[in-house]
C-alpha positions in Angstrom: 81.4 98.1 124.0 82.7 100.4 121.4 85.0 100.1 118.1 87.3 102.7 117.3 90.2 103.0 115.1 91.2 106.5 116.2 94.6 107.2 118.2 94.6 108.2 122.0 95.8 111.3 122.9 99.2 110.3 123.4 99.6 108.4 120.3 98.5 111.3 118.1 101.1 113.5 120.5 104.0 110.8 119.2 102.4 111.0 115.8 102.6 114.8 115.4 106.0 114.6 117.2 107.4 112.2 114.6 105.9 114.1 111.8 107.4 117.3 112.8 110.7 115.9 113.2 110.4 114.3 109.8 109.3 117.1 107.9 111.4 120.0 109.8 114.8 118.3 110.4 115.0 115.1 107.9 113.3 116.6 104.3 116.0 119.5 104.2 118.5 116.8 104.1 117.2 113.8 102.3 119.6 114.1 99.4 122.8 114.8 101.7 121.8 111.9 103.8 121.9 109.6 100.8 125.1 110.9 99.7 126.7 110.5 103.1 125.2 107.1 103.6 124.2 108.2 106.8 121.9 110.5 109.1 123.7 113.5 110.4 125.1 112.6 113.9 123.3 115.6 115.5 119.9 114.5 114.1 120.7 111.0 115.4 120.8 112.6 119.1 118.0 114.5 118.4 115.7 112.0 117.7 117.1 109.8 120.7 115.9 112.5 123.0 112.4 112.7 121.9 112.4 109.2 123.0 110.4 107.7 119.7 112.4 104.8 119.1 114.0 103.3 122.5 113.8 99.7 123.3 111.4 100.7 125.6 108.9 101.8 122.8 105.7 99.4 122.1 105.5 97.7 118.5 102.3 100.1 118.0 103.8 103.5 118.5 107.1 102.2 116.7 104.8 101.7 113.9 103.3 104.8 114.1 106.6 106.7 114.1 108.2 104.6 111.3 105.2 105.5 109.2 105.8 109.4 109.6 109.5 108.9 109.0 109.4 106.7 106.3 107.0 109.2 104.4 109.9 111.5 104.4 112.8 109.1 104.1 112.7 105.5 104.7 116.4 104.9 104.5 116.8 107.8 107.3 114.0 105.7 109.4 116.0 102.5 109.1 119.0 104.1 110.7 117.3 106.2 113.6 115.5 103.2 114.7 118.6 101.3 114.5 117.2 98.7 117.5 114.0 98.3 116.0 114.0 95.1 114.4 116.0 93.5 117.0 113.8 94.3 119.8 112.9 90.7 121.3 116.7 90.1 121.8 117.5 93.5 123.2 114.6 93.5 125.9 114.9 96.4 128.0 118.4 97.1 127.7 119.4 100.7 127.1 120.7 101.0 123.5 122.5 104.3 122.6 122.1 106.5 120.0 123.1 105.4 116.9 122.9 101.8 117.9 122.6 99.8 115.0 121.1 96.1 114.7 120.4 94.0 111.5 118.1 91.2 111.4 118.5 88.9 108.8 115.4 86.0 107.8 118.0 83.5 106.0 115.4 81.7 103.7 118.1 81.1 101.2 120.3 79.1 103.7 122.9 81.5 103.6 124.4 80.5 106.7 125.4 77.3 108.4 125.6 76.7 112.1 128.1 74.5 113.5 129.6 73.8 117.2 128.1 77.2 117.9 129.4 79.4 115.5 128.2 80.5 112.2 129.5 80.8 109.0 128.3 82.4 105.6 127.6 85.8 103.6 124.4 87.4 103.0 124.4 89.5 99.9 122.9 93.0 101.5 122.0 94.3 104.4 120.8 98.1 105.1 123.8 99.2 107.3 127.7 100.5 106.8 128.3 99.4 110.5 126.3 97.6 113.3 126.2 96.2 116.7 124.2 93.2 116.6 123.2 91.0 114.0 120.5 88.3 114.1 119.7 85.3 112.0 116.7 83.9 111.8 117.1 80.7 110.8 114.2 78.3 110.4 112.5 78.1 113.8 115.6 79.5 115.5 117.0 83.2 116.0 120.9 83.4 116.6 122.4 86.7 118.1 125.5 87.3 117.5 128.1 90.3 118.6 131.1 90.1 117.0 132.7 87.9 114.3 131.3 89.5 111.2 132.7 91.6 108.5 130.9 94.4 106.5 132.1 95.1 102.9 130.3 98.4 101.5 128.3 98.1 98.3 126.4 100.2 96.1 122.9 100.7 97.3 119.6 100.7 94.8 117.5 102.3 97.7 117.5 103.1 101.5 120.7 105.0 100.8 120.4 107.1 104.2 121.1 103.6 106.3 123.9 102.6 104.0 124.4 99.2 102.3 126.8 96.0 102.8 127.7 92.7 102.2 127.4 90.7 105.6 130.0 88.0 106.2 130.1 85.8 109.4 133.2 84.0 109.7 133.2 81.2 112.4 131.3 84.1 114.6 130.1 82.9 118.2 126.5 82.8 118.5 125.7 84.8 122.1 122.2 83.6 122.2 119.7 81.4 120.7 116.0 82.0 120.8 112.4 81.1 119.1 112.6 82.8 116.1 108.6 83.2 115.6 108.1 86.2 117.7 111.3 87.9 116.3 110.3 87.3 112.9 106.6 88.7 113.5 108.6 91.8 114.9 110.6 92.0 111.8 108.0 91.9 109.3 105.6 94.3 111.6 108.6 96.9 111.5 109.2 96.2 107.9 105.7 96.6 106.9 105.4 100.0 108.8 108.2 101.4 106.5 106.5 100.5 103.5 103.3 102.0 104.4 105.1 105.4 105.3 107.1 105.0 102.0 104.0 104.2 100.0 102.3 107.3 102.0 104.9 109.8 101.2 104.8 108.8 97.4 101.0 108.7 97.3 100.8 112.4 99.2 103.5 113.9 96.9 101.9 112.3 93.6 98.5 113.5 94.5 99.9 117.3 95.2 101.6 117.5 91.8 98.7 116.3 90.2 96.2 118.9 91.7 98.7 121.5 90.8 99.6 120.5 87.2 96.9 121.7 84.7 95.7 120.4 81.3 92.8 121.3 79.2 92.0 123.9 81.3 91.8 122.0 85.0 94.1 120.0 87.3 95.1 116.6 85.8 93.8 115.3 89.6 90.4 116.2 87.9 90.3 113.8 85.3 88.4 110.6 85.7 91.2 108.0 85.0 93.9 109.9 87.3 91.3 110.5 89.5 90.5 107.0 90.2 94.1 106.0 90.1 94.8 108.5 93.2 92.0 107.2 94.8 93.0 103.2 94.4 96.5 104.4 95.8 95.0 106.0 98.9 93.0 103.0 99.6 95.8 100.9 99.2 97.7 102.8 101.8 94.8 102.9 104.4 94.3 98.7 103.7 98.1 98.3 104.4 98.2 100.5 107.4 95.5 98.8 109.4 97.0 95.3 108.7 100.1 96.7 110.2 98.4 98.0 113.2 97.0 94.9 113.9 100.0 93.0 113.6 101.6 95.6 116.3 98.7 95.6 118.4 98.8 91.8 118.9 102.6 92.2 119.8 101.9 94.6 122.4 99.3 92.1 123.9 101.9 89.8 123.9 100.4 87.5 121.3 102.8 85.5 119.0 100.9 87.5 116.0 102.6 85.5 113.6 99.7 85.2 111.1 98.9 88.8 111.6 102.8 90.1 111.0 102.7 87.9 108.0 99.6 89.1 106.4 100.7 92.9 107.3 104.0 92.6 105.2 102.5 90.6 102.6 99.9 93.8 102.2 102.4 96.5 102.8 104.4 95.3 99.9 102.0 94.4 97.5 100.5 97.7 98.3 103.2 100.0 98.1 104.9 98.2 95.3 101.5 99.6 93.2 101.7 102.7 94.8 105.4 103.6 94.1 105.6 103.1 90.4 102.3 104.7 89.9 103.2 107.8 91.8 106.2 107.8 89.4 103.8 107.5 86.3 101.6 110.0 87.7 104.4 112.9 87.3 105.4 111.2 84.1 108.9 112.1 82.9 109.1 114.4 85.9 108.7 111.1 88.0 112.0 109.5 86.8 113.8 112.6 87.8 115.6 113.3 91.3 114.2 116.8 91.3 110.7 115.0 92.6 111.3 112.5 95.5 108.9 109.8 94.1 111.6 108.0 92.2 113.7 107.7 95.5 110.4 106.6 97.0 110.1 103.9 94.6 113.4 102.4 94.8 113.2 102.5 98.6 110.0 100.4 98.4 111.3 97.8 95.9 114.3 97.3 98.5 112.2 97.4 101.7 110.2 94.7 99.7 112.9 92.3 100.1 113.9 92.5 103.7 112.6 89.9 106.4 112.6 87.2 103.7 110.7 89.4 101.2 107.0 89.6 100.2 107.1 85.8 98.6 108.2 84.4 102.1 105.8 86.4 103.8 102.6 85.3 102.0 103.6 81.6 102.2 103.8 81.7 105.9 100.3 83.7 105.7 98.9 80.6 103.9 100.3 78.0 105.9 99.2 80.0 109.1 95.5 80.5 107.5 94.1 77.3 108.7 95.2 77.6 112.3 94.1 81.3 112.3 90.8 80.3 111.0 90.2 77.5 113.5 91.1 80.0 116.4 94.3 78.5 117.6 96.4 81.5 116.5 
């Protein structure tokens, strides 16, 4: 029996295709997508035609694609994979290009269920329009197809995805399911985006440090900065492995609750280190929109609040750890 972390030939092809799309098609329009609060319709159709984000895509391949997209623009990645967070509910149902679903892990109990209807408000979701909303409340997941209102708010990050306050007023629940698997999918999905954003920030900062010189040599060759760059690279790799483990478990049909909680907690912690550190490597330039590291820092901070946030993931991982160690999960 051999052990390998290498991608298969098909997975490498998917990775390369997603990377080319992100670098050739998304990168030139990053700031215009932010201003428009959405991805250009022709790019949405082009991405859908590639077949990289449909409901039939497995969790592992989806994680690979999300990392590549988020390494350029995490907000665009959220918009392009609109069905991604709600896959357990959509099943094999075909979602049209531009389909948008939001999944809210209601850890603060903003919503209340009464007589099969939901009421409440969530202060922020990364969308300006949606087709489906899923509310994770305790051990139940509620699917809503109507009865919502979205009020646009000013985004701090993920601008290309949009930003709205979600209000449900007597919204009928179309379906009820167990929340565990849906929450694992959501956490893995967010964690993959965090890995991509962290990778983009790290690589840009590393290139900058190799090009800028001080005292006769690139600043990346000075020991303190070289150690920091190495730490950031290690952080991205560690988070990626946690995401891959969770995604592979989901594809095997496992609940992957512990793995997904660990993946989100690890990815959020490492990305929250990488983002600000990348800005600091650029110095004052890092805070200017002439360079994208300030964007990745904001996007990372925003992503870390999704799926209930890093703290909820860490609490879940701690609660599940004894069963995991005993081989019960």
